[in-house]
N, CA, C and O atoms as CSV, one atom per row, in Angstrom:
chain,resi,resn,atom,element,x,y,z
A,1,MET,N,N,110.517,-101.420,7.900
A,1,MET,CA,C,109.926,-100.142,8.248
A,1,MET,C,C,110.748,-99.031,7.596
A,1,MET,O,O,111.960,-98.963,7.798
A,2,SER,N,N,110.122,-98.186,6.839
A,2,SER,CA,C,110.851,-97.099,6.183
A,2,SER,C,C,110.923,-95.891,7.111
A,2,SER,O,O,110.005,-95.617,7.884
A,3,GLU,N,N,112.034,-95.185,7.010
A,3,GLU,CA,C,112.216,-93.987,7.812
A,3,GLU,C,C,111.473,-92.827,7.170
A,3,GLU,O,O,111.365,-92.738,5.947
A,4,LYS,N,N,110.970,-91.952,8.004
A,4,LYS,CA,C,110.345,-90.742,7.489
A,4,LYS,C,C,111.434,-89.717,7.247
A,4,LYS,O,O,112.463,-89.727,7.923
A,5,HIS,N,N,111.218,-88.849,6.303
A,5,HIS,CA,C,112.183,-87.823,5.959
A,5,HIS,C,C,111.564,-86.442,6.115
A,5,HIS,O,O,110.345,-86.279,6.054
A,6,VAL,N,N,112.419,-85.463,6.316
A,6,VAL,CA,C,112.011,-84.060,6.341
A,6,VAL,C,C,112.861,-83.324,5.313
A,6,VAL,O,O,113.901,-83.825,4.883
A,7,THR,N,N,112.425,-82.163,4.931
A,7,THR,CA,C,113.150,-81.370,3.958
A,7,THR,C,C,113.993,-80.325,4.679
A,7,THR,O,O,113.533,-79.671,5.614
A,8,VAL,N,N,115.225,-80.183,4.228
A,8,VAL,CA,C,116.132,-79.176,4.760
A,8,VAL,C,C,116.642,-78.353,3.584
A,8,VAL,O,O,117.026,-78.907,2.554
A,9,SER,N,N,116.646,-77.045,3.736
A,9,SER,CA,C,117.110,-76.179,2.652
A,9,SER,C,C,118.580,-75.832,2.833
A,9,SER,O,O,119.027,-75.511,3.934
A,10,ILE,N,N,119.324,-75.902,1.729
A,10,ILE,CA,C,120.708,-75.451,1.710
A,10,ILE,C,C,120.874,-74.558,0.485
A,10,ILE,O,O,120.053,-74.585,-0.432
A,11,SER,N,N,121.932,-73.780,0.482
A,11,SER,CA,C,122.130,-72.874,-0.654
A,11,SER,C,C,122.401,-73.674,-1.930
A,11,SER,O,O,122.913,-74.793,-1.884
A,12,LYS,N,N,122.053,-73.085,-3.041
A,12,LYS,CA,C,122.289,-73.717,-4.346
A,12,LYS,C,C,123.783,-73.945,-4.557
A,12,LYS,O,O,124.191,-74.977,-5.090
A,13,LYS,N,N,124.599,-72.975,-4.136
A,13,LYS,CA,C,126.044,-73.088,-4.297
A,13,LYS,C,C,126.584,-74.306,-3.537
A,13,LYS,O,O,127.381,-75.073,-4.076
A,14,LEU,N,N,126.150,-74.479,-2.289
A,14,LEU,CA,C,126.594,-75.627,-1.503
A,14,LEU,C,C,126.114,-76.931,-2.143
A,14,LEU,O,O,126.863,-77.904,-2.221
A,15,TYR,N,N,124.872,-76.940,-2.594
A,15,TYR,CA,C,124.336,-78.123,-3.263
A,15,TYR,C,C,125.200,-78.505,-4.458
A,15,TYR,O,O,125.525,-79.677,-4.648
A,16,GLU,N,N,125.567,-77.519,-5.256
A,16,GLU,CA,C,126.381,-77.783,-6.448
A,16,GLU,C,C,127.775,-78.285,-6.076
A,16,GLU,O,O,128.326,-79.149,-6.759
A,17,GLN,N,N,128.346,-77.749,-4.997
A,17,GLN,CA,C,129.656,-78.229,-4.542
A,17,GLN,C,C,129.575,-79.689,-4.098
A,17,GLN,O,O,130.450,-80.496,-4.410
A,18,ILE,N,N,128.519,-80.009,-3.372
A,18,ILE,CA,C,128.334,-81.396,-2.921
A,18,ILE,C,C,128.084,-82.302,-4.116
A,18,ILE,O,O,128.587,-83.424,-4.169
A,19,GLU,N,N,127.312,-81.816,-5.067
A,19,GLU,CA,C,127.031,-82.582,-6.282
A,19,GLU,C,C,128.336,-82.957,-6.995
A,19,GLU,O,O,128.479,-84.073,-7.493
A,20,GLN,N,N,129.280,-82.021,-7.038
A,20,GLN,CA,C,130.583,-82.307,-7.663
A,20,GLN,C,C,131.339,-83.380,-6.882
A,20,GLN,O,O,131.969,-84.254,-7.477
A,21,ARG,N,N,131.278,-83.317,-5.561
A,21,ARG,CA,C,131.937,-84.347,-4.735
A,21,ARG,C,C,131.327,-85.724,-4.977
A,21,ARG,O,O,132.029,-86.733,-5.051
A,22,VAL,N,N,130.005,-85.737,-5.098
A,22,VAL,CA,C,129.319,-87.012,-5.344
A,22,VAL,C,C,129.782,-87.596,-6.670
A,22,VAL,O,O,130.035,-88.796,-6.768
A,23,LYS,N,N,129.893,-86.758,-7.682
A,23,LYS,CA,C,130.341,-87.229,-8.996
A,23,LYS,C,C,131.771,-87.762,-8.937
A,23,LYS,O,O,132.103,-88.727,-9.626
A,24,LYS,N,N,132.627,-87.130,-8.108
A,24,LYS,CA,C,134.016,-87.557,-7.975
A,24,LYS,C,C,134.175,-88.761,-7.047
A,24,LYS,O,O,135.250,-89.358,-6.995
A,25,SER,N,N,133.138,-89.118,-6.327
A,25,SER,CA,C,133.240,-90.185,-5.327
A,25,SER,C,C,133.256,-91.591,-5.931
A,25,SER,O,O,133.308,-92.582,-5.202
A,26,GLN,N,N,133.213,-91.673,-7.235
A,26,GLN,CA,C,133.262,-92.959,-7.934
A,26,GLN,C,C,132.161,-93.904,-7.445
A,26,GLN,O,O,132.411,-95.054,-7.086
A,27,ALA,N,N,130.951,-93.379,-7.445
A,27,ALA,CA,C,129.740,-94.140,-7.096
A,27,ALA,C,C,129.675,-94.553,-5.629
A,27,ALA,O,O,128.894,-95.433,-5.269
A,28,GLU,N,N,130.494,-93.921,-4.775
A,28,GLU,CA,C,130.395,-94.200,-3.346
A,28,GLU,C,C,129.049,-93.722,-2.813
A,28,GLU,O,O,128.469,-94.333,-1.916
A,29,PHE,N,N,128.558,-92.611,-3.384
A,29,PHE,CA,C,127.257,-92.061,-3.008
A,29,PHE,C,C,126.398,-91.973,-4.255
A,29,PHE,O,O,126.877,-91.607,-5.329
A,30,ARG,N,N,125.122,-92.314,-4.106
A,30,ARG,CA,C,124.210,-92.279,-5.246
A,30,ARG,C,C,123.797,-90.869,-5.618
A,30,ARG,O,O,123.640,-90.545,-6.796
A,31,ASP,N,N,123.619,-90.019,-4.589
A,31,ASP,CA,C,123.146,-88.665,-4.853
A,31,ASP,C,C,123.528,-87.742,-3.704
A,31,ASP,O,O,124.125,-88.170,-2.716
A,32,VAL,N,N,123.174,-86.471,-3.849
A,32,VAL,CA,C,123.515,-85.462,-2.849
A,32,VAL,C,C,122.872,-85.800,-1.505
A,32,VAL,O,O,123.514,-85.664,-0.464
A,33,GLN,N,N,121.645,-86.228,-1.515
A,33,GLN,CA,C,120.958,-86.556,-0.270
A,33,GLN,C,C,121.709,-87.640,0.501
A,33,GLN,O,O,121.895,-87.525,1.713
A,34,GLU,N,N,122.135,-88.683,-0.190
A,34,GLU,CA,C,122.864,-89.764,0.475
A,34,GLU,C,C,124.175,-89.250,1.065
A,34,GLU,O,O,124.557,-89.644,2.167
A,35,TYR,N,N,124.858,-88.380,0.342
A,35,TYR,CA,C,126.120,-87.806,0.816
A,35,TYR,C,C,125.888,-86.977,2.078
A,35,TYR,O,O,126.593,-87.145,3.074
A,36,ILE,N,N,124.897,-86.081,2.034
A,36,ILE,CA,C,124.612,-85.219,3.180
A,36,ILE,C,C,124.207,-86.046,4.393
A,36,ILE,O,O,124.645,-85.768,5.510
A,37,GLU,N,N,123.381,-87.051,4.182
A,37,GLU,CA,C,122.948,-87.891,5.295
A,37,GLU,C,C,124.140,-88.631,5.908
A,37,GLU,O,O,124.225,-88.761,7.130
A,38,PHE,N,N,125.050,-89.112,5.076
A,38,PHE,CA,C,126.249,-89.782,5.568
A,38,PHE,C,C,127.091,-88.837,6.417
A,38,PHE,O,O,127.502,-89.189,7.523
A,39,VAL,N,N,127.346,-87.646,5.903
A,39,VAL,CA,C,128.189,-86.677,6.615
A,39,VAL,C,C,127.554,-86.288,7.951
A,39,VAL,O,O,128.241,-86.244,8.972
A,40,LEU,N,N,126.274,-86.012,7.951
A,40,LEU,CA,C,125.607,-85.629,9.192
A,40,LEU,C,C,125.600,-86.771,10.206
A,40,LEU,O,O,125.783,-86.539,11.401
A,41,ASN,N,N,125.392,-87.997,9.740
A,41,ASN,CA,C,125.458,-89.147,10.646
A,41,ASN,C,C,126.837,-89.267,11.282
A,41,ASN,O,O,126.950,-89.550,12.475
A,42,GLU,N,N,127.881,-89.053,10.494
A,42,GLU,CA,C,129.251,-89.123,11.014
A,42,GLU,C,C,129.492,-88.034,12.060
A,42,GLU,O,O,130.127,-88.285,13.084
A,43,LEU,N,N,128.991,-86.837,11.804
A,43,LEU,CA,C,129.148,-85.750,12.767
A,43,LEU,C,C,128.432,-86.044,14.074
A,43,LEU,O,O,128.965,-85.788,15.153
A,44,VAL,N,N,127.236,-86.577,13.976
A,44,VAL,CA,C,126.474,-86.905,15.182
A,44,VAL,C,C,127.182,-87.996,15.971
A,44,VAL,O,O,127.287,-87.905,17.194
A,45,LYS,N,N,127.673,-89.029,15.284
A,45,LYS,CA,C,128.411,-90.107,15.963
A,45,LYS,C,C,129.647,-89.560,16.646
A,45,LYS,O,O,129.934,-89.902,17.793
A,46,GLU,N,N,130.379,-88.710,15.943
A,46,GLU,CA,C,131.602,-88.123,16.488
A,46,GLU,C,C,131.286,-87.308,17.733
A,46,GLU,O,O,132.011,-87.376,18.726
A,47,ASP,N,N,130.213,-86.545,17.682
A,47,ASP,CA,C,129.814,-85.721,18.810
A,47,ASP,C,C,129.437,-86.597,20.004
A,47,ASP,O,O,129.805,-86.291,21.138
A,48,GLU,N,N,128.711,-87.677,19.757
A,48,GLU,CA,C,128.324,-88.592,20.827
A,48,GLU,C,C,129.549,-89.255,21.442
A,48,GLU,O,O,129.613,-89.427,22.659
A,49,GLU,N,N,130.512,-89.625,20.620
A,49,GLU,CA,C,131.727,-90.252,21.123
A,49,GLU,C,C,132.532,-89.265,21.956
A,49,GLU,O,O,133.110,-89.641,22.976
A,50,THR,N,N,132.575,-88.014,21.532
A,50,THR,CA,C,133.306,-86.984,22.261
A,50,THR,C,C,132.666,-86.738,23.624
A,50,THR,O,O,133.368,-86.577,24.622
A,51,GLU,N,N,131.348,-86.710,23.666
A,51,GLU,CA,C,130.650,-86.479,24.922
A,51,GLU,C,C,130.936,-87.575,25.932
A,51,GLU,O,O,131.010,-87.302,27.130
A,52,ALA,N,N,131.096,-88.794,25.480
A,52,ALA,CA,C,131.292,-89.921,26.376
A,52,ALA,C,C,132.768,-90.321,26.456
A,52,ALA,O,O,133.085,-91.479,26.729
A,53,ALA,N,N,133.658,-89.372,26.221
A,53,ALA,CA,C,135.080,-89.695,26.192
A,53,ALA,C,C,135.609,-90.097,27.559
A,53,ALA,O,O,136.450,-90.991,27.651
A,54,TYR,N,N,135.137,-89.457,28.624
A,54,TYR,CA,C,135.624,-89.755,29.966
A,54,TYR,C,C,134.455,-89.991,30.914
A,54,TYR,O,O,133.399,-89.370,30.788
A,55,THR,N,N,134.656,-90.878,31.843
A,55,THR,CA,C,133.663,-91.081,32.895
A,55,THR,C,C,133.806,-89.930,33.884
A,55,THR,O,O,134.829,-89.245,33.885
A,56,PRO,N,N,132.803,-89.706,34.724
A,56,PRO,CA,C,132.927,-88.640,35.728
A,56,PRO,C,C,134.155,-88.830,36.632
A,56,PRO,O,O,134.799,-87.857,37.023
A,57,GLU,N,N,134.465,-90.067,36.952
A,57,GLU,CA,C,135.633,-90.350,37.788
A,57,GLU,C,C,136.927,-89.974,37.073
A,57,GLU,O,O,137.839,-89.408,37.676
A,58,GLU,N,N,136.996,-90.296,35.781
A,58,GLU,CA,C,138.172,-89.956,35.000
A,58,GLU,C,C,138.332,-88.440,34.890
A,58,GLU,O,O,139.444,-87.915,34.956
A,59,GLU,N,N,137.210,-87.747,34.722
A,59,GLU,CA,C,137.261,-86.292,34.646
A,59,GLU,C,C,137.805,-85.704,35.937
A,59,GLU,O,O,138.608,-84.772,35.905
A,60,GLU,N,N,137.376,-86.239,37.073
A,60,GLU,CA,C,137.862,-85.759,38.362
A,60,GLU,C,C,139.359,-86.003,38.501
A,60,GLU,O,O,140.086,-85.149,39.008
A,61,GLN,N,N,139.817,-87.161,38.054
A,61,GLN,CA,C,141.248,-87.462,38.116
A,61,GLN,C,C,142.046,-86.488,37.241
A,61,GLN,O,O,143.121,-86.032,37.629
A,62,ILE,N,N,141.517,-86.181,36.083
A,62,ILE,CA,C,142.179,-85.242,35.174
A,62,ILE,C,C,142.225,-83.856,35.805
A,62,ILE,O,O,143.267,-83.200,35.790
A,63,LYS,N,N,141.098,-83.407,36.359
A,63,LYS,CA,C,141.059,-82.095,37.004
A,63,LYS,C,C,142.039,-82.028,38.164
A,63,LYS,O,O,142.741,-81.033,38.341
A,64,LYS,N,N,142.080,-83.103,38.958
A,64,LYS,CA,C,143.000,-83.148,40.096
A,64,LYS,C,C,144.441,-83.009,39.611
A,64,LYS,O,O,145.222,-82.245,40.177
A,65,ARG,N,N,144.778,-83.736,38.584
A,65,ARG,CA,C,146.145,-83.689,38.045
A,65,ARG,C,C,146.460,-82.304,37.477
A,65,ARG,O,O,147.565,-81.797,37.671
A,66,LEU,N,N,145.505,-81.689,36.780
A,66,LEU,CA,C,145.706,-80.346,36.251
A,66,LEU,C,C,145.901,-79.335,37.370
A,66,LEU,O,O,146.724,-78.427,37.251
A,67,ARG,N,N,145.136,-79.488,38.476
A,67,ARG,CA,C,145.317,-78.593,39.628
A,67,ARG,C,C,146.710,-78.765,40.222
A,67,ARG,O,O,147.378,-77.792,40.571
A,68,GLU,N,N,147.138,-80.030,40.329
A,68,GLU,CA,C,148.476,-80.313,40.868
A,68,GLU,C,C,149.570,-79.684,40.001
A,68,GLU,O,O,150.612,-79.269,40.508
A,69,LEU,N,N,149.326,-79.620,38.715
A,69,LEU,CA,C,150.299,-79.043,37.793
A,69,LEU,C,C,150.175,-77.516,37.708
A,69,LEU,O,O,150.984,-76.858,37.055
A,70,GLY,N,N,149.150,-76.958,38.377
A,70,GLY,CA,C,148.966,-75.519,38.393
A,70,GLY,C,C,148.171,-74.946,37.247
A,70,GLY,O,O,148.166,-73.731,37.047
A,71,TYR,N,N,147.492,-75.797,36.481
A,71,TYR,CA,C,146.694,-75.314,35.366
A,71,TYR,C,C,145.295,-74.899,35.765
A,71,TYR,O,O,144.650,-74.124,35.058
A,72,LEU,N,N,144.821,-75.403,36.885
A,72,LEU,CA,C,143.465,-75.033,37.350
A,72,LEU,C,C,143.554,-74.399,38.718
A,72,LEU,O,O,142.533,-74.017,39.289
């Protein structure tokens, strides 16, 4: 099953900067689109991992400890 794509506009200057990175990547990325998709996927994964860093119980323990230390 192929994924559907949408078009996103970026400035020509940014496109050219990314194009230079792709050329320097020693064929790690085929083109600018592949590079941008990789970077955005990494950001989304990182954001998801950050959101799930602590369980609600762990957060409460951290808050309790911070209150005990006088930070909250």
